[in-house]
N, C-alpha and C positions, 0 to 999 in steps of 0.2 A: 141244447142240443150244440156237442162240441163242434168245434173247426176243422176238418179234417186234419190238416197238418197236427194239432193235437189228440189226434187217435193214432196217426201215426207214428208219434215219439213218445205217444203212452206204453205202444207195442215193443218200442225198442229201448224203452226207460231203464237203465238197468249197468253195473258197470260192464257185465261180459256179455249182455245179450246181442250187442250187434258182432262181437269179435263170436259169439257160439254159432251165428248165423253166419256169417262168413266162413269160418270152418267147415262148417253141415253144409255150406254150397258147395264144397269141392266132394264131397262125399260122404257115405255114411261111417260115422265113429262110433267106435263101443266107449262106452263111459269112462274107462279107465283112461281112453286116449286122451279125453278132452279133459280130464284132469292133469294129466302131464301136461297139456297145451297150456295151463293156467296157474302153475305151479304159486302165484302170488292170492290167490283166491281161496279161502277155505273153503272146504268139501259143502258146507253148510249153503254158502251163497250160490256154488255153481248148482246145487240143487233145485235150489227155492227158482232160480232162474231159468233153468229147463222145464222145470214144471209150470211156470209162467207160461214161456214160447209154447208149450204143448196145450196149454189152456186155452190160449189164443190160436191155436190150430196152425203155427207155423211150424212147427217140426212135429216129428212122429217117434214114438218111442215104441222098442219093441224087445219084447222078454220071452228069451227063448232056452229050454233047458227043464229038468223036472227037478230038481233040486240045487241048491247051492254047488258050486258058485254056479249064479243064474248068468248068462251072459243077456246085458242090456247095452241096443244098438238104440242110437239117434241118428234121424236122417229129416230131409227137407222134407215135409207136407207139398204138396203141387201148388197151395194156396201159399205158402211159404218162398217157394220160388220164385215167386213174382215180386218181392221183396228183393232179392238178390240182386239186380241192376242197379236199384237206387242205394244200397249200403255201398255197393263197391262205389259207386259214383262219389258217395259220401267221403270214405275211405280216401278216394283219390285227391279230392279234395283238402284233406288233412294232412296229407303229407304235402302239396305243392303248400298248402298254408306254413306249414311249419320251417319248408324252403324259403320260404317270402319273408319271415319274421325275422 
């Protein structure tokens, strides 16, 4: 059995996962909006990490429309929202540590 901290770290492991969760913690975003936020990330990486977060149950994907272009929106799941305060606190610590170094 894994240690609980390892389970947590596995859930957010990925260059953009924590950033995606923070962005979605502020509200629902369309895929195109997320892509614009992370201009240094390849489309493949963004899609992969969104799928992983969805599989973990941390975010929800909603597709609307009957034909292309479909509207794809992502939002935090209720389960994912429980992670927001922890990630925000980690972000704040990172900011503090940057100014401390």
